[in-house]
C-alpha positions in Angstrom: -19.9 -20.0 -13.0 -20.1 -16.2 -13.1 -23.1 -15.1 -11.1 -22.8 -16.9 -7.8 -19.4 -15.5 -6.9 -19.0 -13.1 -3.9 -19.4 -9.4 -4.5 -20.1 -10.2 -8.1 -16.8 -11.9 -8.7 -16.4 -13.4 -12.2 -14.1 -15.9 -13.9 -11.9 -13.3 -15.4 -11.4 -11.9 -11.9 -10.4 -15.3 -10.6 -8.0 -15.9 -13.4 -6.4 -12.5 -12.9 -6.4 -12.2 -9.2 -6.4 -15.6 -7.7 -4.5 -17.8 -10.2 -2.7 -20.5 -8.1 -3.9 -20.4 -4.6 19.8 1.6 7.3 22.3 4.2 5.8 24.6 4.6 8.8 24.6 1.0 9.9 26.3 -1.8 7.9 23.9 -3.8 5.7 24.9 -7.2 7.2 24.1 -5.9 10.7 20.6 -5.0 9.6 20.2 -8.4 7.9 21.4 -10.3 10.9 19.0 -8.3 13.2 16.0 -9.0 11.0 16.7 -12.7 10.7 17.0 -13.0 14.5 13.5 -11.5 15.0 11.7 -12.7 11.9 10.0 -15.6 13.6 8.6 -13.5 16.4 7.5 -10.7 14.0 5.6 -13.1 11.8 3.9 -14.7 14.9 2.5 -11.3 15.7 0.7 -11.1 12.3 2.4 -7.9 11.1 0.8 -6.0 8.2 1.4 -3.0 6.0 -1.1 -0.4 4.8 0.0 1.8 1.9 -1.9 5.0 1.5 -1.3 5.8 -2.2 -1.6 9.4 -3.3 -2.1 9.0 -7.0 -1.1 12.1 -9.1 1.9 13.3 -7.1 1.0 15.3 -4.0 2.7 18.7 -3.3 4.6 17.6 -0.3 6.1 21.1 0.0 2.6 22.2 1.1 2.0 19.3 3.5 5.1 18.0 5.2 8.1 20.3 4.3 6.8 23.9 4.2 9.0 26.8 3.2 7.4 29.9 4.8 8.7 33.3 3.8 10.2 32.1 0.5 9.0 32.6 -3.1 8.3 28.9 -3.3 6.5 28.7 0.0 2.9 29.1 -1.1 -0.1 30.2 1.0 0.0 27.8 3.9 1.7 28.1 7.3 3.4 25.4 9.3 2.1 24.4 12.7 3.7 22.5 15.6 2.7 18.9 16.2 3.0 16.4 19.0 6.2 15.2 17.3 9.4 17.1 16.7 8.2 18.3 13.2 6.0 21.0 11.8 3.4 20.3 9.1 0.7 22.2 7.2 -1.9 24.2 9.2 -4.6 22.3 7.2 -3.6 19.0 8.8 -4.6 19.8 12.4 -5.8 16.3 13.4 -2.8 14.7 11.9 -0.6 17.1 13.9 -2.0 15.5 17.0 -0.8 12.1 16.0 2.6 13.1 14.6 4.4 11.6 17.6 3.6 8.3 15.9 4.5 9.2 12.3 7.8 10.3 10.7 8.5 12.2 7.6 11.3 11.3 5.1 11.9 14.7 3.6 14.7 13.8 1.2 13.2 11.5 -1.3 14.8 12.0 -4.7 14.3 10.1 -8.0 14.5 10.9 -11.7 11.1 9.7 -12.6 8.7 12.6 -13.0 6.3 10.8 -15.4 3.1 9.5 -13.8 3.4 5.9 -15.1 7.1 5.5 -14.6 7.0 7.1 -11.2 4.2 5.0 -10.1 6.0 1.8 -11.2 9.2 2.9 -9.5 7.6 3.8 -6.2 5.6 0.5 -6.1 8.4 -1.8 -7.1 11.7 -0.1 -6.3 12.8 -0.7 -9.8 12.7 1.6 -12.8 10.6 0.2 -15.7 12.5 -2.3 -17.9 11.2 -3.7 -21.2 12.6 -7.2 -20.4 11.0 -7.8 -17.0 7.8 -6.8 -15.1 8.8 -6.3 -11.5 6.3 -7.2 -8.7 4.6 -4.3 -6.8 5.7 -4.5 -3.2 2.3 -5.7 -2.0 2.8 -8.8 -4.1 6.3 -9.2 -2.5 4.7 -9.1 0.9 2.0 -11.5 -0.2 4.6 -13.9 -1.6 6.7 -13.8 1.6 3.9 -13.9 4.2 0.8 -15.6 2.9 2.1 -19.1 3.3 2.7 -18.3 7.0 -1.0 -17.6 7.5 -3.0 -20.8 6.8 -6.0 -19.3 8.7 -6.3 -16.6 6.0 -9.1 -17.6 3.6 -9.2 -14.4 1.5 -6.4 -12.9 -0.7 -3.3 -11.7 1.1 -3.0 -8.5 -1.0 -6.0 -6.2 -1.2 -6.2 -3.0 -3.2 -9.0 -0.6 -2.3 -10.1 2.0 -4.8 -7.4 1.6 -7.4 -5.2 -0.6 -9.5 -2.1 -1.5 -7.3 0.0 -2.8 -10.1 1.2 -6.2 -11.3 2.6 -9.2 -9.4 5.1 -9.6 -12.2 7.3 -12.7 -12.0 5.8 -13.6 -8.6 2.7 -14.9 -10.4 -1.0 -14.2 -10.2 -1.4 -15.9 -6.8 0.1 -12.7 -5.5 -1.9 -10.2 -7.6 -3.9 -7.5 -5.8 -7.5 -8.4 -5.2 -9.2 -5.1 -6.2 -12.4 -3.8 -4.6 -13.9 -0.3 -4.4 -14.4 1.6 -1.2 -17.7 -0.2 -0.6 -16.0 -3.6 -0.7 -17.3 -4.6 -4.2 -15.6 -5.8 -7.3 -15.9 -2.9 -9.7 -18.0 -3.5 -12.9 -19.2 -6.8 -11.6 -22.6 -8.4 -11.5 -23.8 -8.4 -7.8 -26.4 -11.2 -8.3 -25.9 -14.7 -7.0 -27.1 -18.2 -7.7 -29.1 -20.3 -5.2 -27.0 -22.7 -3.2 -28.3 -25.9 -4.8 -27.5 -24.8 -8.3 -24.1 -23.6 -7.2 -23.3 -26.9 -5.6 -24.4 -28.8 -8.8 -22.2 -26.7 -11.0 -19.2 -27.1 -8.7 -19.8 -30.9 -8.6 -19.9 -31.0 -12.4 -16.8 -28.9 -12.7 -15.0 -31.2 -10.3 -15.7 -34.3 -12.4 -14.6 -32.6 -15.6 -11.4 -31.2 -14.1 -10.4 -34.4 -12.3 -10.8 -36.4 -15.5 -8.7 -33.8 -17.4 -6.0 -33.8 -14.8 -5.8 -37.7 -14.7 -5.2 -37.6 -18.5 -1.6 -36.3 -17.8 -1.9 -32.8 -19.3 0.8 -31.2 -17.1 0.5 -28.6 -14.4 -2.0 -26.2 -16.2 -5.2 -28.1 -15.3 -4.1 -28.5 -11.7 -3.5 -24.7 -11.4 -6.9 -24.1 -13.0 -8.6 -26.3 -10.4 -6.7 -24.4 -7.6 -8.2 -21.2 -8.9 -11.8 -22.4 -8.4 -10.9 -24.0 -5.0 -9.7 -20.6 -3.9 -12.9 -19.1 -5.3 -15.1 -21.4 -3.3 -13.2 -20.7 -0.2 -13.5 -17.0 -0.8 -17.2 -17.0 -1.4 -18.0 -19.1 1.6 -15.6 -17.5 4.1 -16.8 -15.5 7.0 -13.7 -13.4 6.6 -15.4 -11.6 3.7 -17.4 -9.7 6.3 -14.2 -7.6 6.7 -15.2 -5.8 3.5 -18.6 -4.7 5.0 -17.8 -1.6 6.9 -21.5 -0.8 7.4 -21.3 -3.2 10.4 -19.0 -0.7 12.2 -20.7 1.7 14.6 -21.7 5.0 13.2 -19.3 7.0 15.4 -16.3 5.1 14.0 -17.5 5.5 10.4 -18.0 9.2 10.9 -14.5 9.5 12.4 -12.9 8.1 9.3 -15.2 10.1 7.0 -18.0 9.3 4.6 -15.8 9.3 1.5 -13.9 6.8 -0.5 -10.6 7.3 1.3 -12.1 7.2 4.8 -14.1 4.1 4.0 -11.0 2.5 2.4 -8.8 3.1 5.5 -11.6 1.7 7.8 -11.8 -1.4 5.6 -8.0 -1.7 5.7 -8.1 -1.8 9.5 -10.7 -4.5 9.4 -8.7 -6.5 6.9 -5.6 -6.3 9.1 -7.6 -7.7 12.0 -8.3 -10.9 10.1 -4.7 -11.4 9.0 -4.4 -9.7 5.5 -0.7 -8.7 5.4 -0.8 -5.9 2.7 -3.6 -3.5 1.9 -3.3 -0.5 -0.5 -5.8 2.3 -0.3 -5.9 4.7 -3.2 -6.6 8.4 -2.8 -6.1 10.0 -6.3 -6.6 13.6 -7.4 -3.2 15.0 -6.6 -2.2 16.1 -10.1 -2.5 19.8 -9.2 -1.2 21.8 -12.1 -3.7 24.6 -11.2 -5.5 26.0 -8.2 -3.3 24.0 -5.9 -4.0 25.9 -2.7 -7.7 26.1 -3.1 -8.0 22.4 -4.0 -5.8 21.4 -1.1 -7.6 23.6 1.4 -11.2 22.7 0.3 -10.9 19.1 -0.8 -7.7 17.1 -0.5 -6.4 18.0 2.9 -9.7 17.8 5.0 -10.2 14.3 3.6 -6.6 13.2 4.2 -6.4 14.8 7.7 -9.6 13.1 9.0 -9.0 9.6 7.7 -5.3 9.3 8.3 -5.5 10.6 11.9 -8.5 8.3 12.5 -6.5 5.3 11.3 -3.5 6.1 13.6 -5.8 6.6 16.6 -7.9 3.5 15.9 -4.9 1.2 15.5 -3.4 2.6 18.6 -6.6 2.2 20.7 -6.9 -1.4 19.5 -3.3 -2.2 20.5 -2.4 -2.8 16.8 -0.2 0.1 16.0 3.2 -1.5 16.6 2.2 -4.4 14.3 1.0 -2.3 11.3 3.4 -0.5 9.1 1.9 2.7 7.5 3.3 4.2 4.3 2.0 7.4 2.8 3.4 8.4 -0.6 2.7 9.3 -4.3 4.8 8.8 -7.4 6.7 12.1 -6.9 6.3 15.6 -5.4 5.5 18.9 -7.1 7.6 21.8 -8.2 8.7 24.4 -5.6 8.0 26.9 -8.3 4.4 28.0 -8.5 3.2 28.2 -12.1 1.0 30.8 -13.9 -2.1 28.8 -13.0 -1.4 28.9 -9.3 -0.4 25.2 -9.5 2.6 23.1 -9.1 4.0 20.8 -11.8 5.8 17.4 -11.6 8.9 17.3 -9.4 10.9 14.2 -8.5 14.2 15.8 -7.3 13.2 16.6 -3.7 10.0 15.6 -1.9 8.6 13.7 1.1 7.0 10.4 2.1 5.6 9.5 5.5 6.0 6.3 7.5 4.8 5.0 10.9 3.7 2.1 13.0 5.4 -1.3 12.9 7.7 -0.4 15.7 9.3 2.4 13.7 10.3 5.6 15.4 7.7 8.3 15.3 7.7 12.1 15.6 10.8 12.9 13.6 11.9 14.3 10.3 14.6 12.4 8.3 16.7 14.3 5.8 16.1 17.8 4.6 15.8 20.0 1.5 17.3 23.4 0.9 15.7 26.8 1.9 13.3 26.8 -1.1 12.8 23.0 -1.4 14.5 22.7 -4.8 17.1 20.1 -3.8 18.0 17.6 -1.1 20.7 18.6 1.4 22.9 15.7 2.3 21.7 12.1 2.0 18.7 11.3 -0.3 16.5 8.2 -0.3 15.0 6.0 -3.0 11.9 3.9 -3.2 13.9 0.8 -2.3 14.9 2.4 1.0 11.3 3.0 1.9 10.4 -0.6 1.1 13.5 -2.0 2.8 12.3 -0.1 5.9 8.9 -1.6 5.6 10.3 -5.1 5.0 12.5 -4.7 8.1 9.5 -3.8 10.2 7.5 -6.7 8.8 10.3 -9.2 9.5 11.1 -10.0 5.8 14.8 -10.8 5.6 16.6 -8.1 3.7 18.8 -10.6 1.9 15.8 -12.2 0.2 16.3 -12.7 -3.5 13.6 -13.6 -6.0 14.1 -15.0 -9.5 12.6 -13.4 -12.6 10.9 -15.5 -15.3 14.2 -15.3 -17.2 16.2 -16.6 -14.3 17.6 -13.3 -13.2 18.1 -12.8 -9.5 16.1 -9.8 -8.1 17.1 -8.4 -4.7 14.4 -7.4 -2.3 13.5 -3.7 -2.7 16.3 -3.5 -5.3 18.9 -3.8 -2.6 17.6 -0.7 -0.7 18.5 -0.3 3.0 16.3 0.6 5.9 16.2 4.3 6.9 18.5 4.0 10.0 16.8 6.9 11.9 13.5 5.1 11.8 14.7 1.8 13.3 13.7 1.7 16.9 
């Protein structure tokens, strides 16, 4: 059954990825407002694109510059179309900042890559007794059943591992592809249609006989895996992964690199109804040569692709229905080390959000003059994901149950960032 699967999909992939088919406003006011609008929001096919900056980007050099201080570094801030300033090396993004907002007062205690990644993806700190679902799996769980027309997985990860579905089960696991839309390390060959049909017919007989023998739910779940596989490999929706069908001008605007191709693919996936797409852009663990690496490599790539996505979604009338989240696992030290780099720093840093009807062009929260600490209210991962959930129409009072029967609040009980709620 291995070789005829789409994009080289194999049995292990099916079993892993397709098993089973606001601070100033009272919390209850937010919950009531979301519930009243949830039906309309879902009708409009809302979606979320997470731009994941693996390694921990130095947000003090991107979104919260400190010119004229010993921590400020080499870059200068520039004005934007919003009411915020950002790095001079993000000029195209500056032109769309009226549609994006910066949360400048993120603060956690997790400055380890693995723990920080887990926390930012799930809103929970790692716990040896439970594996929490990454938020893409939460969105998949809450929204996939509302989209019967969607024939491909409801959570797609492009270019990186997006984490575990935890207690929400493998039906909500990320379907992982590279920036060319292919399953990594898979055999791209296929079987002729007749041989495929014969094998499927044989499998159907075997599984139906096994199910009829009263062996419990396991065999039924196994059959569902392969039904999903057949749907997947025969669906025209798989064309969304083939960005080469886009016109050359569009592909060039996003950029001929993994991140640019990934964001273009994400836009295509949103158009066919996928509710959550994560696009990975690693390479931010900048312990040395931070300014040269940002100037020559990281920021040109980010600037081109991120601004292209905002412009493209806007031009297609999709921007108010797609929540954008830009973040890494933490920021980097205000202090510049002896290797002209910045080290891990979780106490004070920034994330960026936009789209989905959220307010754009503003900065929320602040850090002190040298960026070493948050001034006033700080925000946690759960607050970011509660804001995304609000915009997606997922009720904030949603509670899931872990495999041990423990209630788990949506986004760990976080509250939407009030200033971003339009």
